[in-house]
Each structure stands twice: as C-alpha cells, then as structure tokens.
C-alpha positions as CSV (number, residue, x, y, z in Angstrom):
1,X,8.6,-12.1,-1.7
2,X,6.4,-13.0,1.3
3,X,8.0,-14.6,4.3
4,X,7.4,-14.6,8.0
5,X,4.4,-13.0,9.7
6,X,3.4,-10.2,12.0
7,X,2.3,-10.4,15.6
8,X,-0.8,-8.4,14.9
9,X,-2.0,-10.9,12.2
10,X,-3.2,-13.4,14.9
11,X,-6.0,-11.0,15.9
12,X,-7.3,-10.5,12.4
13,X,-6.9,-14.2,11.5
14,X,-8.8,-15.4,14.6
15,X,-11.8,-13.2,13.8
16,X,-11.7,-14.2,10.1
17,X,-11.5,-17.9,10.7
18,X,-14.3,-17.8,13.3
19,X,-16.6,-16.0,10.8
20,X,-15.6,-18.4,8.0
21,X,-16.2,-21.5,10.2
22,X,-19.6,-20.2,11.4
23,X,-20.6,-19.5,7.9
24,X,-19.5,-23.0,6.8
25,X,-21.5,-24.6,9.6
26,X,-24.6,-22.6,8.8
27,X,-24.3,-23.6,5.2
28,X,-24.0,-27.3,6.0
29,X,-27.0,-27.0,8.5
30,X,-29.2,-25.2,6.0
31,X,-28.3,-27.6,3.2
32,X,-29.0,-30.6,5.5
33,X,-32.4,-29.3,6.4
34,X,-33.3,-28.7,2.8
35,X,-32.3,-32.2,1.8
36,X,-34.4,-33.7,4.7
37,X,-37.4,-31.6,3.6
38,X,-37.0,-32.6,0.0
39,X,-37.1,-36.3,0.9
40,X,-39.7,-36.2,3.7
41,X,-42.2,-33.8,2.2
42,X,-42.0,-34.5,-1.5
43,X,-45.1,-34.6,-3.7
44,X,-45.3,-38.4,-4.0
45,X,-45.5,-38.8,-0.2
46,X,-47.9,-35.9,0.3
47,X,-50.0,-35.4,-2.9
48,X,-52.4,-33.1,-1.1
49,X,-51.0,-30.0,0.5
50,X,-51.8,-29.5,4.2
51,X,-51.7,-26.4,6.3
52,X,-48.6,-26.2,8.6
53,X,-49.2,-24.6,12.0
54,X,-46.6,-22.2,13.4
55,X,-44.1,-23.4,16.0
56,X,-43.1,-20.8,18.6
57,X,-40.2,-22.9,19.9
58,X,-38.8,-23.2,16.4
59,X,-39.1,-19.5,15.7
60,X,-37.3,-18.7,19.0
61,X,-34.5,-21.1,18.1
62,X,-33.9,-19.7,14.6
63,X,-33.9,-16.2,16.0
64,X,-31.8,-16.7,19.1
65,X,-29.0,-18.7,17.5
66,X,-28.2,-16.2,14.6
67,X,-28.5,-13.4,17.2
68,X,-25.9,-15.1,19.4
69,X,-23.6,-15.7,16.4
70,X,-23.8,-12.1,15.3
71,X,-23.1,-10.8,18.8
72,X,-20.1,-13.1,19.1
73,X,-18.8,-11.9,15.7
74,X,-19.3,-8.3,16.9
75,X,-17.4,-9.1,20.1
76,X,-14.4,-10.6,18.2
77,X,-14.4,-7.6,15.8
78,X,-14.6,-5.0,18.5
79,X,-11.9,-6.5,20.7
80,X,-9.6,-6.9,17.7
81,X,-10.4,-3.4,16.4
82,X,-9.4,-1.9,19.7
83,X,-6.1,-3.8,19.6
84,X,-5.3,-2.9,16.0
85,X,-6.2,0.8,16.3
86,X,-4.3,1.6,19.6
87,X,-0.5,1.4,19.1
88,X,1.7,0.6,22.1
89,X,3.2,3.7,23.8
90,X,6.7,2.5,22.9
91,X,6.0,2.1,19.2
92,X,8.6,3.6,16.8
93,X,6.9,6.4,14.9
94,X,7.4,6.6,11.1
95,X,5.8,9.3,8.9
96,X,4.4,8.1,5.6
97,X,3.8,10.4,2.7
98,X,1.9,9.1,-0.3
99,X,1.9,10.8,-3.7
100,X,1.4,9.9,-7.3
101,X,3.0,7.4,-7.5
102,X,5.4,6.6,-4.7
103,X,5.9,6.3,-1.0
104,X,8.2,8.2,1.3
105,X,9.0,7.0,4.8
106,X,10.5,9.5,7.2
107,X,12.1,8.4,10.5
108,X,12.5,10.3,13.8
109,X,16.1,11.1,13.1
110,X,15.3,12.6,9.7
111,X,16.3,9.6,7.7
112,X,14.2,9.1,4.6
113,X,13.7,6.2,2.3
114,X,11.3,4.8,-0.3
115,X,11.4,1.4,1.4
116,X,10.0,0.8,4.9
117,X,12.7,-0.7,7.1
118,X,11.7,-1.8,10.6
119,X,13.3,-3.6,13.5
120,X,12.3,-7.1,14.3
121,X,10.0,-7.5,17.3
122,X,9.4,-3.7,17.9
123,X,6.0,-2.1,17.3
124,X,6.0,0.5,14.5
125,X,3.3,3.2,14.2
126,X,2.8,4.7,10.8
127,X,1.4,8.2,10.6
128,X,0.2,8.8,7.1
129,X,-1.0,11.5,4.7
130,X,-1.2,12.2,1.0
131,X,0.1,15.1,-1.1
132,X,-2.5,14.8,-3.9
133,X,-5.3,12.2,-4.2
134,X,-6.6,9.4,-2.0
135,X,-4.2,6.5,-1.6
136,X,-4.3,3.4,0.6
137,X,-1.3,1.7,2.2
138,X,-1.7,-2.1,2.2
139,X,0.7,-4.7,3.6
140,X,-1.1,-8.0,3.0
141,X,1.3,-10.1,5.0
142,X,0.5,-8.1,8.1
143,X,-3.2,-7.8,7.5
144,X,-3.2,-4.0,7.7
145,X,-4.6,-1.4,5.4
146,X,-5.4,2.3,5.9
147,X,-6.3,5.3,3.7
148,X,-3.8,8.1,3.2
149,X,-6.0,11.2,2.9
150,X,-4.9,14.7,1.6
151,X,-5.0,17.3,4.4
152,X,-5.3,14.9,7.3
153,X,-3.4,12.3,9.3
154,X,-4.3,8.7,9.6
155,X,-2.5,5.9,11.4
156,X,-2.0,2.2,11.9
157,X,0.6,0.0,13.5
158,X,2.1,-3.5,13.4
159,X,4.8,-5.6,15.1
160,X,6.7,-8.0,12.8
161,X,7.9,-11.1,14.6
162,X,9.9,-12.7,11.8
163,X,12.6,-11.1,9.6
164,X,12.0,-11.0,5.9
165,X,10.8,-8.8,3.0
166,X,7.2,-8.1,2.5
167,X,5.1,-6.5,-0.3
168,X,3.6,-3.0,0.2
169,X,1.4,-1.2,-2.3
170,X,-1.5,1.2,-2.8
171,X,-4.9,-0.5,-2.9
172,X,-6.9,2.6,-3.9
173,X,-7.0,3.4,-7.6
174,X,-5.1,6.7,-7.7
175,X,-4.5,7.4,-11.4
176,X,-2.4,6.2,-14.3
177,X,0.6,4.9,-12.3
178,X,-1.5,3.2,-9.6
179,X,-0.2,-0.3,-10.5
180,X,3.4,0.9,-10.1
181,X,2.9,2.4,-6.6
182,X,4.7,-0.5,-4.9
183,X,7.4,-0.8,-2.3
184,X,8.7,-3.2,0.4
185,X,8.8,-3.7,4.1
186,X,12.1,-5.0,5.2
187,X,12.1,-6.5,8.7
188,X,15.6,-6.4,10.0
189,X,17.3,-7.9,13.2
190,X,17.6,-5.0,15.8
191,X,21.4,-4.8,15.4
192,X,21.2,-4.5,11.6
193,X,18.4,-2.0,11.8
194,X,20.4,0.2,14.3
195,X,23.4,0.0,12.0
196,X,21.3,1.2,9.1
197,X,19.5,3.8,11.1
198,X,22.7,5.3,12.5
199,X,24.5,5.4,9.1
200,X,25.1,8.9,7.9
201,X,23.8,9.8,4.5
202,X,26.2,10.7,1.7
203,X,26.6,14.4,1.2
204,X,27.8,14.6,-2.4
205,X,25.7,16.3,-5.1
206,X,24.8,13.1,-6.8
207,X,23.8,11.4,-3.6
208,X,21.6,14.4,-2.6
209,X,20.1,14.2,-6.1
210,X,19.0,10.6,-5.6
211,X,17.5,11.6,-2.2
212,X,15.6,14.4,-3.8
213,X,14.2,12.1,-6.5
214,X,12.9,9.8,-3.7
215,X,11.6,12.7,-1.6
216,X,9.8,14.4,-4.5
217,X,8.2,11.1,-5.7
218,X,10.0,11.1,-9.0
219,X,10.8,7.4,-8.8
220,X,7.1,6.5,-8.8
221,X,7.0,7.2,-12.5
222,X,10.7,7.0,-13.6
223,X,12.9,4.0,-13.1
224,X,16.7,3.8,-12.5
225,X,17.3,0.5,-14.3
226,X,16.2,1.3,-17.9
227,X,12.8,-0.3,-17.7
228,X,9.8,1.6,-19.0
229,X,7.5,3.3,-16.4
230,X,4.8,6.0,-16.5
231,X,7.7,8.2,-17.6
232,X,11.0,7.5,-19.4
233,X,13.7,5.8,-17.4
234,X,16.5,8.0,-15.9
235,X,19.2,5.4,-16.8
236,X,21.3,6.6,-19.7
237,X,18.9,9.5,-20.3
238,X,21.6,12.3,-20.2
239,X,23.7,12.1,-23.3
240,X,21.0,10.2,-25.3
241,X,18.9,11.4,-28.2
242,X,15.1,11.4,-27.7
243,X,12.1,12.0,-30.0
244,X,9.9,14.6,-28.3
245,X,6.6,16.3,-29.2
246,X,6.7,20.1,-29.0
247,X,3.5,22.0,-29.6
248,X,2.1,19.0,-31.5
249,X,5.3,18.7,-33.7
250,X,7.7,15.8,-33.4
251,X,11.4,16.5,-33.3
252,X,14.6,14.8,-32.1
253,X,16.8,16.5,-29.4
254,X,20.0,15.7,-27.6
255,X,19.3,15.3,-23.9
256,X,21.8,17.4,-21.9
257,X,21.9,19.1,-18.5
258,X,20.1,22.1,-20.0
259,X,17.2,20.0,-21.3
260,X,16.9,18.2,-17.9
261,X,16.6,21.6,-16.1
262,X,14.0,22.9,-18.5
263,X,12.1,19.6,-18.5
264,X,11.8,19.6,-14.7
265,X,10.7,23.2,-14.5
266,X,8.3,22.9,-17.5
267,X,7.7,19.2,-18.1
268,X,5.0,19.5,-20.7
269,X,6.8,21.7,-23.1
270,X,8.8,18.9,-24.7
271,X,7.1,15.6,-24.0
272,X,9.1,12.4,-24.8
273,X,7.3,10.6,-27.6
274,X,5.2,7.7,-26.4
275,X,4.5,9.2,-23.0
276,X,1.5,11.2,-21.7
277,X,1.9,14.9,-20.6
278,X,0.9,14.2,-17.1
279,X,3.9,15.3,-15.1
280,X,3.1,18.3,-12.8
281,X,5.4,21.3,-12.3
282,X,7.5,20.7,-9.2
283,X,8.7,23.7,-7.2
284,X,12.3,23.3,-6.0
285,X,15.3,25.5,-5.2
286,X,18.4,25.8,-7.4
287,X,20.5,23.5,-5.2
288,X,18.0,20.7,-5.3
289,X,17.7,21.1,-9.1
290,X,21.4,21.0,-9.6
291,X,21.8,17.9,-7.4
292,X,19.2,16.1,-9.5
293,X,21.0,17.0,-12.7
294,X,24.3,15.8,-11.2
295,X,22.8,12.5,-10.3
296,X,21.2,12.0,-13.7
297,X,24.5,12.8,-15.4
298,X,26.2,10.1,-13.2
299,X,23.5,7.5,-14.1
300,X,24.9,5.8,-17.2
C-alpha cells in the first residue's frame, strides 16, 4: 500500500532523527559514566565513605549542554512547524468533510470523491471540518495529521513527489465504526490527474445515487462488495430476504424499494438482525432518495 514519499516528510524526519540521535548519544554517555563510577568507586576500593566536594565547573557543564540541546531541538521544531503550517500560495485547495464513518473530498470544480486524488509535485492544502464528533485525518507516509473539529475549520498541506497509493485513516477514536474509517491518497501524474479532474460525472439516477451515498457518508458503514461492515452490505440487498427486529420482535421481510425508502427515513424501526440500531435519521429530498433506491436496485 505504501510507496513513494512526500516532499514535506524531509522536514519532519530531520527533526525526528536529530532528537533520536541526541537521545541515543546521551544514553550512551550516561551509561558510560555509570559504568566508570561503578568500577572506580566501588565498596572494595573505598570501604570508608568520604565527603565529595561540589564542582562548579561540572555543574555548569551538565547544565549548559542539555540547555543547548533543548534549544537546538526547539529551533528545529519551530522552523519545521512554520514550514508545515504555512501552505504555499499556489497550493490546490481541497475541502475535507469527516463524519461517522467516512471521508468526503470536494475539489474547487465541485467534483467529490471518497478517495483523495492529487497531482504529482503540486502542493495540496486540505481544509477540514467534521459533521458530528472529533475526527483526525492521518496520512502516515506524508507525516501529517490534523484534527477535524465540528463547527470549525482546520488545515494542513503536503506535496507528494512520487506517484503511488498511500493509506489515509482516522486516528481519533470516533465511535463504533472508527476502525473502518479508512481511505486512500492516490498521487497521479499531472496529465492523468487533469484527465480525471476534467471528466464529467455521470448524470443517470443510479450514478447520482452512488454519489449521494458517498456524500452522505453511507459507505462508511455499508459496503458495496458484500463484506460485513458496521451496517449490512448494499450488494444484493434489494430483492433479498432479511431477518429484522421490529419493536423487540424478530421477523423476516422481503427487501424491496419500499423497504429501502422506509429504512432510510426511519432506520431504527426495522433493524437488520445482528446489527446495532445506531444509524441516524438523514434528511434528504425526494430526488436524492429515489436516486439511492435506483442505485441499490442496480447493485446485484
């Protein structure tokens, strides 16, 4: 899954390796002094304890050296922080919406996707928010992580310098489906990205239904390939028979378009057996509702 790197990682890595190297050297130095003291001042060589007078020079040394190291670490951290927080003026803006439990990426031309696609070698600025609880967008390969906070905008940026596919996920526990809140960053050559970016979206009802599922965050809980998620998979759902729990009583129903409409508008009336009644009521217009139904009917 991981390949390539991002231009911004060099800043984080340099500070990290400096701190690790400094800590390693201090560990070796302290351990060496301890060993010397154990050998030179053991009880057999000095059976009678003696008073040790203070050394001003030694106290200055072991105060100044750590102070210089800490100030140097602060310098690296501050310079790198300034670089990481301030996106270039020509960075491509992408709006990020986090919700339980999915990501939505919206581009300047209105294009939306559940996967973050970016052009190779161009800085990208992510403006982020959350529709429900606190989430945290984390892209380990790029060394970037930032909270998505309800009611406010946060931001971060990166510049990927090698094409590839990278892992993206939420690193802040956000509820039952937290572990499924994953996506990808696809770094594409500029020509491929421009081709994807300029491709018009399909306008059919089923295509609009899939777009609505992505936009509303439905695919954070429901899958399209038949695998079990927080909620039942959409694949083959319409036309199947499902055991549901209604007012505490179990019964078997035929899943049709009417049931799908009713379930979306009032999801906790008939809960599919084996799943928790956690789906919220989602407000949507009739056109969006019908497009979702059309897509689910097409998903065999």
